[in-house]
N, C-alpha and C positions, 0 to 999 in steps of 0.2 A: 504494500500500500504506500502511497506517497505521503510524505509528512507535510506539515503546514507550508513549508517553503517550496514544495514540489521538486526539490533537488535530489531527494533520496528515495529509494524503495526499501521498505522494511517488511519483513514477515515475522509473525509472532506465533509461537506454539506454547501451549501450557499442558502439562500432564501432572497428575497427582499419583504418588506412589505410596504404598503402605510400608514406609521406612522412615527412620528419623533423619533429620537433616545432616547429621554427621556422617551417617552411612552413605547417603546420596552424594554428599560432597566428596567423600573419599572415592566413590565409584567414578565420579567425574574428573578427579584430579590426580589420583594415584597412578603412577606409570605402570605399576604391577597389575592393577585392575582394569585399566582402559582397554588393553588388548582382548579382554574376556568378552567385551560387548561392542567395541568400536574398532580402533586401530592401534597398533603399537606406536608409542611416542618416544621421541628422543629430543634432547636439547637442554638448554639452561632454563629449568622450570622454576623461575622466580620472576617477580615483577621486573620488567625491563628486559628479561631474557627472551630468547626465541625458541620455538619448538617446531618439530616436523612430525606429522603423522605419516607413517609408512604407507606409501601408495595413495596419499591424499594431500591435502593442503597443510601448510605450516603458517606460522605467524609470530607475533610478538605478544607477550603477556603484559597487558596494560594495567589491570587491576585484579586483585585477589584478596577478597575479604571473607575469610573462612567464618562460617559456612553459609554465607548469604549471597555473595556476588562475585562473579568472574567476568572479566572483559578481556577479549583477545582480538587481534586482527586475524583474518582467516583467508589465506590465499593472496593477500595484498594489503597494503597499508590503509586503503579506503574501504575494505570489506571488514566490518566489525561485528563480532558475535558477543552478545551479552547473555549471561545465564544468571538468573536470580532464583534463590531458593527461599521458600517460606514454609515454616513448620506449623502444623495445627494438630495437636494431639499426637496420634501415632502415624500421621501422614505428612508428607512433604510434597509441595507443589514446585515443580521446575518450570520456569518460564524462560524460554529461549527466544531472543530477538536477533535477527541477522539483517544488517543494514548495509546497503551498497549505494554508490552514486547512481542517479537515474541514468546517466550516460552508460554505465556498465550493464544495468538491467534492461535498458531499452524502454521499459514501461512496467506497469504492475505485473505484466505477464512474466517478467523475469523471476518472480517468486517460484515459478515452475522449475527453474533450473536447479534450485536447492531445497525447496520446501519438502518434496517427497523424500529426499535424502535425510533431512532432519527428522521427518516423521519416522523413518525406518530406524534411525539412530536412537530415538527416544523409545521405540518399541524394544530394541535390543537392551537398552538400559533397564527397562521394566522387567524383562525376562531375567536379566542378571540379578537385579535386586530381589526377585522372588527366589533366588537361589538355584534357578534352573541353568544348566550349562548351555551356552550358546554354541560351544565348539569354536570352529573357525568362523569369525564374523563374516568374512567374505563369502565363504561357502554358504552360510546361513542366509546371506542377502540374496543368493541366487536360488534358494529353495522355492518350490512351487507356492508354499504358504506366503512367503514374504513377497514374491512377485505378485501374487493376488492382492496382498495388502497394499503394495505400491500402486497397482491399478486403481484401487479405491481411493488412495491418497491423491493421485493425480486428478481423478474426477472431482474430489472435494476442493482441491486447489483451483481447478477450472471454475467451479461454481463461485468460490469466494472472490476470485479475480473478476469474473464477469459481473458480479453484483457490486463490486467496488467502483466500477466505472473508470478504472485506471489503465485500461488497455482496450484496444479495438478487437473485434472478433478475429481479424487476421493475425494480430499479434498473439492472441491467446492460442489460436490454432497452431501457429508456428512453434510456440513455446511448448505446447502440449506434445507435439511431434518429437521435440528434443527430449522431453521428460520420458516419454514412452520408450524411446531408444536407450536412454540412460538407465532407467529404473525397472524395465520389464523385459528386456531382451537379455537372456542369459548368454554370457560369452562362451 
């Protein structure tokens, strides 16, 4: 979605997990746990340090306030991911916001380039937090169940973008085609 200035496109996802904030934070930031549901990570994992996810994007750690807020660049200095955690009783809500310049996203349809991927990542996080083994996250991402989940995610992102009025029908169709190729075609 475009912000008030119309110069960025942001997508926001929120998921609630039956886990305390410390456990969720640890799953999101511990280099030993990340590969269990996302990607292996390397780098200087402190504020101002840089990181690299194996086979995916890297960036710089801008803010790290345990256990409530993490802000990093992701794939470039103008691509910013913020993760906020809020705990209520035995549950923790994770809110992930990914913001890029409008020029990078093209329009609100640019949310289709990463939205389904973040949906899948948060699905993997939930499976991990429930204590279920994901196995190889890349292999799991190509399973028939996850590919089906991704198809539904793409459809929901298309509906959200269409109702937001931030992209033309042609932009949405083009971005949908990219998302289908990226998230539903098994290599």
